[in-house]
BADRENRO-677089 format. One record per atom (N, C-alpha, C): atom name; x, y, z; chain. Coordinates in Angstrom, 1 decimal. Example, Ala and Ser with C-alpha at 12.3 -4.5 7.8 and 13.67 -1.06 7.14 Angstrom:
% residues 2
node atom->N | east->13.2 | north->-5.7 | up->7.8 | mol->A .
node atom->CA | east->12.3 | north->-4.5 | up->7.8 | mol->A .
node atom->C | east->13.2 | north->-3.3 | up->7.8 | mol->A .
node atom->N | east->12.8 | north->-2.2 | up->7.1 | mol->A .
node atom->CA | east->13.7 | north->-1.1 | up->7.1 | mol->A .
node atom->C | east->12.9 | north->0.0 | up->7.9 | mol->A .
This chain:
% residues 76
node atom->N | east->5.1 | north->21.6 | up->16.5 | mol->A .
node atom->CA | east->5.7 | north->20.9 | up->15.3 | mol->A .
node atom->C | east->5.8 | north->19.5 | up->15.4 | mol->A .
node atom->N | east->5.7 | north->18.9 | up->16.5 | mol->A .
node atom->CA | east->5.8 | north->17.6 | up->16.8 | mol->A .
node atom->C | east->4.5 | north->16.9 | up->16.3 | mol->A .
node atom->N | east->4.8 | north->15.8 | up->15.5 | mol->A .
node atom->CA | east->3.6 | north->15.0 | up->15.0 | mol->A .
node atom->C | east->3.7 | north->13.6 | up->15.5 | mol->A .
node atom->N | east->2.6 | north->12.9 | up->15.4 | mol->A .
node atom->CA | east->2.5 | north->11.5 | up->15.9 | mol->A .
node atom->C | east->3.0 | north->10.7 | up->14.8 | mol->A .
node atom->N | east->3.3 | north->9.4 | up->15.1 | mol->A .
node atom->CA | east->3.7 | north->8.4 | up->14.0 | mol->A .
node atom->C | east->2.6 | north->8.2 | up->13.1 | mol->A .
node atom->N | east->1.4 | north->8.2 | up->13.5 | mol->A .
node atom->CA | east->0.2 | north->8.0 | up->12.5 | mol->A .
node atom->C | east->0.2 | north->9.1 | up->11.5 | mol->A .
node atom->N | east->0.3 | north->10.5 | up->11.9 | mol->A .
node atom->CA | east->0.4 | north->11.6 | up->11.0 | mol->A .
node atom->C | east->1.6 | north->11.5 | up->10.2 | mol->A .
node atom->N | east->2.8 | north->11.1 | up->10.6 | mol->A .
node atom->CA | east->4.0 | north->11.0 | up->9.9 | mol->A .
node atom->C | east->3.8 | north->9.9 | up->8.7 | mol->A .
node atom->N | east->3.2 | north->8.8 | up->9.0 | mol->A .
node atom->CA | east->3.0 | north->7.8 | up->8.0 | mol->A .
node atom->C | east->2.0 | north->8.3 | up->7.0 | mol->A .
node atom->N | east->1.0 | north->9.1 | up->7.3 | mol->A .
node atom->CA | east->0.1 | north->9.6 | up->6.3 | mol->A .
node atom->C | east->0.8 | north->10.6 | up->5.5 | mol->A .
node atom->N | east->1.6 | north->11.5 | up->6.0 | mol->A .
node atom->CA | east->2.4 | north->12.4 | up->5.3 | mol->A .
node atom->C | east->3.4 | north->11.8 | up->4.4 | mol->A .
node atom->N | east->4.0 | north->10.6 | up->4.9 | mol->A .
node atom->CA | east->5.0 | north->9.8 | up->4.0 | mol->A .
node atom->C | east->4.2 | north->9.3 | up->2.8 | mol->A .
node atom->N | east->3.0 | north->8.8 | up->2.9 | mol->A .
node atom->CA | east->2.3 | north->8.3 | up->2.0 | mol->A .
node atom->C | east->2.0 | north->9.4 | up->0.9 | mol->A .
node atom->N | east->1.5 | north->10.5 | up->1.5 | mol->A .
node atom->CA | east->1.2 | north->11.6 | up->0.5 | mol->A .
node atom->C | east->2.4 | north->12.0 | up->-0.3 | mol->A .
node atom->N | east->3.5 | north->12.2 | up->0.4 | mol->A .
node atom->CA | east->4.8 | north->12.7 | up->-0.3 | mol->A .
node atom->C | east->5.3 | north->11.7 | up->-1.4 | mol->A .
node atom->N | east->5.0 | north->10.4 | up->-1.2 | mol->A .
node atom->CA | east->5.4 | north->9.5 | up->-2.2 | mol->A .
node atom->C | east->4.6 | north->9.8 | up->-3.6 | mol->A .
node atom->N | east->3.4 | north->10.3 | up->-3.5 | mol->A .
node atom->CA | east->2.6 | north->10.6 | up->-4.6 | mol->A .
node atom->C | east->2.6 | north->12.1 | up->-4.9 | mol->A .
node atom->N | east->3.5 | north->12.9 | up->-4.3 | mol->A .
node atom->CA | east->3.6 | north->14.3 | up->-4.5 | mol->A .
node atom->C | east->2.4 | north->15.1 | up->-4.2 | mol->A .
node atom->N | east->1.7 | north->14.7 | up->-3.1 | mol->A .
node atom->CA | east->0.5 | north->15.2 | up->-2.6 | mol->A .
node atom->C | east->0.7 | north->16.0 | up->-1.3 | mol->A .
node atom->N | east->1.9 | north->15.9 | up->-0.7 | mol->A .
node atom->CA | east->2.1 | north->16.5 | up->0.6 | mol->A .
node atom->C | east->2.6 | north->18.0 | up->0.4 | mol->A .
node atom->N | east->2.2 | north->18.9 | up->1.3 | mol->A .
node atom->CA | east->2.7 | north->20.2 | up->1.2 | mol->A .
node atom->C | east->4.1 | north->20.3 | up->1.8 | mol->A .
node atom->N | east->4.6 | north->21.4 | up->1.4 | mol->A .
node atom->CA | east->6.1 | north->21.6 | up->1.9 | mol->A .
node atom->C | east->6.2 | north->21.7 | up->3.4 | mol->A .
node atom->N | east->5.1 | north->22.3 | up->4.0 | mol->A .
node atom->CA | east->5.2 | north->22.3 | up->5.5 | mol->A .
node atom->C | east->5.1 | north->20.9 | up->6.1 | mol->A .
node atom->N | east->4.2 | north->20.1 | up->5.4 | mol->A .
node atom->CA | east->4.1 | north->18.7 | up->5.9 | mol->A .
node atom->C | east->5.3 | north->17.9 | up->5.8 | mol->A .
node atom->N | east->6.1 | north->18.1 | up->4.7 | mol->A .
node atom->CA | east->7.3 | north->17.5 | up->4.4 | mol->A .
node atom->C | east->8.4 | north->17.9 | up->5.5 | mol->A .
node atom->N | east->8.4 | north->19.1 | up->5.8 | mol->A .
node atom->CA | east->9.2 | north->19.6 | up->6.9 | mol->A .
node atom->C | east->8.9 | north->18.9 | up->8.2 | mol->A .
node atom->N | east->7.7 | north->18.8 | up->8.6 | mol->A .
node atom->CA | east->7.3 | north->18.2 | up->9.8 | mol->A .
node atom->C | east->7.8 | north->16.7 | up->9.7 | mol->A .
node atom->N | east->7.5 | north->16.0 | up->8.6 | mol->A .
node atom->CA | east->8.0 | north->14.7 | up->8.5 | mol->A .
node atom->C | east->9.5 | north->14.5 | up->8.6 | mol->A .
node atom->N | east->10.3 | north->15.3 | up->8.0 | mol->A .
node atom->CA | east->11.7 | north->15.3 | up->8.1 | mol->A .
node atom->C | east->12.2 | north->15.4 | up->9.6 | mol->A .
node atom->N | east->11.6 | north->16.3 | up->10.3 | mol->A .
node atom->CA | east->11.9 | north->16.5 | up->11.7 | mol->A .
node atom->C | east->11.5 | north->15.2 | up->12.4 | mol->A .
node atom->N | east->10.3 | north->14.7 | up->12.3 | mol->A .
node atom->CA | east->9.9 | north->13.5 | up->12.9 | mol->A .
node atom->C | east->10.9 | north->12.4 | up->12.7 | mol->A .
node atom->N | east->11.3 | north->12.2 | up->11.4 | mol->A .
node atom->CA | east->12.2 | north->11.2 | up->10.9 | mol->A .
node atom->C | east->13.5 | north->11.2 | up->11.7 | mol->A .
node atom->N | east->14.0 | north->12.4 | up->12.1 | mol->A .
node atom->CA | east->15.2 | north->12.6 | up->12.8 | mol->A .
node atom->C | east->15.4 | north->11.8 | up->14.0 | mol->A .
node atom->N | east->14.2 | north->11.6 | up->14.7 | mol->A .
node atom->CA | east->14.2 | north->10.9 | up->16.0 | mol->A .
node atom->C | east->13.5 | north->9.6 | up->16.1 | mol->A .
node atom->N | east->12.6 | north->9.3 | up->15.1 | mol->A .
node atom->CA | east->11.8 | north->8.1 | up->15.1 | mol->A .
node atom->C | east->12.3 | north->7.0 | up->14.1 | mol->A .
node atom->N | east->13.0 | north->6.1 | up->14.7 | mol->A .
node atom->CA | east->13.5 | north->5.0 | up->13.9 | mol->A .
node atom->C | east->12.4 | north->4.1 | up->13.2 | mol->A .
node atom->N | east->11.4 | north->4.0 | up->13.9 | mol->A .
node atom->CA | east->10.2 | north->3.1 | up->13.2 | mol->A .
node atom->C | east->9.6 | north->3.9 | up->12.1 | mol->A .
node atom->N | east->9.5 | north->5.2 | up->12.2 | mol->A .
node atom->CA | east->9.0 | north->5.8 | up->10.9 | mol->A .
node atom->C | east->10.2 | north->6.0 | up->9.8 | mol->A .
node atom->N | east->11.3 | north->6.0 | up->10.3 | mol->A .
node atom->CA | east->12.5 | north->6.0 | up->9.2 | mol->A .
node atom->C | east->12.4 | north->4.8 | up->8.5 | mol->A .
node atom->N | east->12.2 | north->3.5 | up->9.2 | mol->A .
node atom->CA | east->12.0 | north->2.3 | up->8.4 | mol->A .
node atom->C | east->10.8 | north->2.2 | up->7.5 | mol->A .
node atom->N | east->9.7 | north->2.8 | up->8.0 | mol->A .
node atom->CA | east->8.5 | north->2.8 | up->7.3 | mol->A .
node atom->C | east->8.7 | north->3.6 | up->5.9 | mol->A .
node atom->N | east->9.3 | north->4.8 | up->6.1 | mol->A .
node atom->CA | east->9.6 | north->5.7 | up->5.0 | mol->A .
node atom->C | east->10.5 | north->5.0 | up->3.9 | mol->A .
node atom->N | east->11.5 | north->4.3 | up->4.4 | mol->A .
node atom->CA | east->12.4 | north->3.6 | up->3.5 | mol->A .
node atom->C | east->11.6 | north->2.4 | up->2.7 | mol->A .
node atom->N | east->10.8 | north->1.7 | up->3.4 | mol->A .
node atom->CA | east->10.1 | north->0.7 | up->2.9 | mol->A .
node atom->C | east->9.1 | north->1.1 | up->1.9 | mol->A .
node atom->N | east->8.4 | north->2.2 | up->2.3 | mol->A .
node atom->CA | east->7.5 | north->2.9 | up->1.4 | mol->A .
node atom->C | east->8.1 | north->3.4 | up->0.2 | mol->A .
node atom->N | east->9.3 | north->4.0 | up->0.1 | mol->A .
node atom->CA | east->10.0 | north->4.4 | up->-1.0 | mol->A .
node atom->C | east->10.5 | north->3.2 | up->-1.9 | mol->A .
node atom->N | east->10.9 | north->2.1 | up->-1.3 | mol->A .
node atom->CA | east->11.2 | north->0.9 | up->-2.0 | mol->A .
node atom->C | east->10.1 | north->0.4 | up->-2.8 | mol->A .
node atom->N | east->8.9 | north->0.3 | up->-2.1 | mol->A .
node atom->CA | east->7.7 | north->-0.2 | up->-2.8 | mol->A .
node atom->C | east->7.2 | north->0.6 | up->-3.9 | mol->A .
node atom->N | east->7.3 | north->1.9 | up->-3.7 | mol->A .
node atom->CA | east->6.9 | north->2.9 | up->-4.8 | mol->A .
node atom->C | east->7.9 | north->2.6 | up->-6.0 | mol->A .
node atom->N | east->9.2 | north->2.5 | up->-5.7 | mol->A .
node atom->CA | east->10.2 | north->2.3 | up->-6.8 | mol->A .
node atom->C | east->9.9 | north->1.0 | up->-7.5 | mol->A .
node atom->N | east->9.7 | north->-0.1 | up->-6.8 | mol->A .
node atom->CA | east->9.3 | north->-1.3 | up->-7.4 | mol->A .
node atom->C | east->8.1 | north->-1.3 | up->-8.2 | mol->A .
node atom->N | east->7.1 | north->-0.5 | up->-7.9 | mol->A .
node atom->CA | east->5.8 | north->-0.3 | up->-8.6 | mol->A .
node atom->C | east->6.1 | north->0.4 | up->-9.8 | mol->A .
node atom->N | east->6.8 | north->1.4 | up->-9.8 | mol->A .
node atom->CA | east->7.2 | north->2.2 | up->-10.9 | mol->A .
node atom->C | east->8.0 | north->1.4 | up->-12.0 | mol->A .
node atom->N | east->9.0 | north->0.6 | up->-11.5 | mol->A .
node atom->CA | east->9.7 | north->-0.3 | up->-12.4 | mol->A .
node atom->C | east->8.9 | north->-1.4 | up->-13.0 | mol->A .
node atom->N | east->7.8 | north->-1.8 | up->-12.4 | mol->A .
node atom->CA | east->7.0 | north->-2.9 | up->-12.9 | mol->A .
node atom->C | east->6.2 | north->-2.4 | up->-14.0 | mol->A .
node atom->N | east->6.0 | north->-1.1 | up->-14.2 | mol->A .
node atom->CA | east->5.2 | north->-0.6 | up->-15.3 | mol->A .
node atom->C | east->3.7 | north->-1.0 | up->-15.2 | mol->A .
node atom->N | east->3.2 | north->-0.9 | up->-13.9 | mol->A .
node atom->CA | east->1.8 | north->-1.3 | up->-13.7 | mol->A .
node atom->C | east->0.9 | north->-0.2 | up->-14.3 | mol->A .
node atom->N | east->-0.2 | north->-0.7 | up->-14.8 | mol->A .
node atom->CA | east->-1.2 | north->0.3 | up->-15.4 | mol->A .
node atom->C | east->-2.5 | north->0.1 | up->-14.6 | mol->A .
node atom->N | east->-3.3 | north->1.2 | up->-14.8 | mol->A .
node atom->CA | east->-4.6 | north->1.3 | up->-14.1 | mol->A .
node atom->C | east->-5.6 | north->1.3 | up->-15.1 | mol->A .
node atom->N | east->-6.8 | north->1.0 | up->-14.8 | mol->A .
node atom->CA | east->-8.0 | north->1.0 | up->-15.7 | mol->A .
node atom->C | east->-8.2 | north->2.5 | up->-16.0 | mol->A .
node atom->N | east->-8.7 | north->2.8 | up->-17.1 | mol->A .
node atom->CA | east->-9.1 | north->4.2 | up->-17.5 | mol->A .
node atom->C | east->-10.4 | north->4.5 | up->-16.8 | mol->A .
node atom->N | east->-10.8 | north->5.8 | up->-16.6 | mol->A .
node atom->CA | east->-11.9 | north->6.2 | up->-16.0 | mol->A .
node atom->C | east->-13.1 | north->5.6 | up->-16.7 | mol->A .
node atom->N | east->-13.0 | north->5.6 | up->-18.1 | mol->A .
node atom->CA | east->-14.2 | north->5.0 | up->-18.8 | mol->A .
node atom->C | east->-14.3 | north->3.5 | up->-18.5 | mol->A .
node atom->N | east->-13.2 | north->2.7 | up->-18.4 | mol->A .
node atom->CA | east->-13.3 | north->1.3 | up->-18.1 | mol->A .
node atom->C | east->-13.9 | north->1.1 | up->-16.6 | mol->A .
node atom->N | east->-13.5 | north->2.0 | up->-15.7 | mol->A .
node atom->CA | east->-14.0 | north->1.9 | up->-14.4 | mol->A .
node atom->C | east->-15.4 | north->2.1 | up->-14.3 | mol->A .
node atom->N | east->-16.0 | north->3.1 | up->-15.0 | mol->A .
node atom->CA | east->-17.3 | north->3.3 | up->-15.2 | mol->A .
node atom->C | east->-18.0 | north->2.2 | up->-15.7 | mol->A .
node atom->N | east->-17.6 | north->1.6 | up->-16.8 | mol->A .
node atom->CA | east->-18.2 | north->0.5 | up->-17.5 | mol->A .
node atom->C | east->-18.3 | north->-0.7 | up->-16.4 | mol->A .
node atom->N | east->-17.2 | north->-0.9 | up->-15.7 | mol->A .
node atom->CA | east->-17.2 | north->-2.0 | up->-14.8 | mol->A .
node atom->C | east->-18.3 | north->-1.8 | up->-13.7 | mol->A .
node atom->N | east->-18.4 | north->-0.5 | up->-13.2 | mol->A .
node atom->CA | east->-19.3 | north->-0.3 | up->-12.2 | mol->A .
node atom->C | east->-20.7 | north->-0.4 | up->-12.7 | mol->A .
node atom->N | east->-21.0 | north->0.0 | up->-13.9 | mol->A .
node atom->CA | east->-22.3 | north->-0.1 | up->-14.5 | mol->A .
node atom->C | east->-22.7 | north->-1.7 | up->-14.6 | mol->A .
node atom->N | east->-21.7 | north->-2.6 | up->-15.2 | mol->A .
node atom->CA | east->-21.9 | north->-4.0 | up->-15.2 | mol->A .
node atom->C | east->-22.2 | north->-4.6 | up->-13.9 | mol->A .
node atom->N | east->-21.4 | north->-4.2 | up->-12.9 | mol->A .
node atom->CA | east->-21.6 | north->-4.8 | up->-11.5 | mol->A .
node atom->C | east->-23.0 | north->-4.3 | up->-11.0 | mol->A .
node atom->N | east->-23.4 | north->-3.0 | up->-11.2 | mol->A .
node atom->CA | east->-24.7 | north->-2.5 | up->-10.7 | mol->A .
node atom->C | east->-25.7 | north->-3.3 | up->-11.4 | mol->A .
node atom->N | east->-25.6 | north->-3.7 | up->-12.6 | mol->A .
node atom->CA | east->-26.8 | north->-4.4 | up->-13.4 | mol->A .
node atom->C | east->-26.8 | north->-5.8 | up->-12.8 | mol->A .
node atom->N | east->-25.7 | north->-6.4 | up->-12.4 | mol->A .
node atom->CA | east->-25.8 | north->-7.8 | up->-11.8 | mol->A .
node atom->C | east->-26.3 | north->-7.8 | up->-10.5 | mol->A .
node atom->N | east->-26.2 | north->-6.8 | up->-9.7 | mol->A .
node atom->CA | east->-26.7 | north->-6.9 | up->-8.4 | mol->A .
node atom->C | east->-28.2 | north->-6.6 | up->-8.2 | mol->A .
């Protein structure tokens, strides 16, 4: 059940976007009990996600992305 800090950071990132499984979240929580570095990473990651949510950032639609890719491909 012990995971590396690298795996913990990956699970932390996934959990921020609701992509982590419940088992991964349990492994992360256990890891965070003893790893101060990952505790700080998790805290900062949560703060960043919160700030991005509050900023109301928007992304390009899939259609806009496809158009941009076509335009770039034509220029190359």
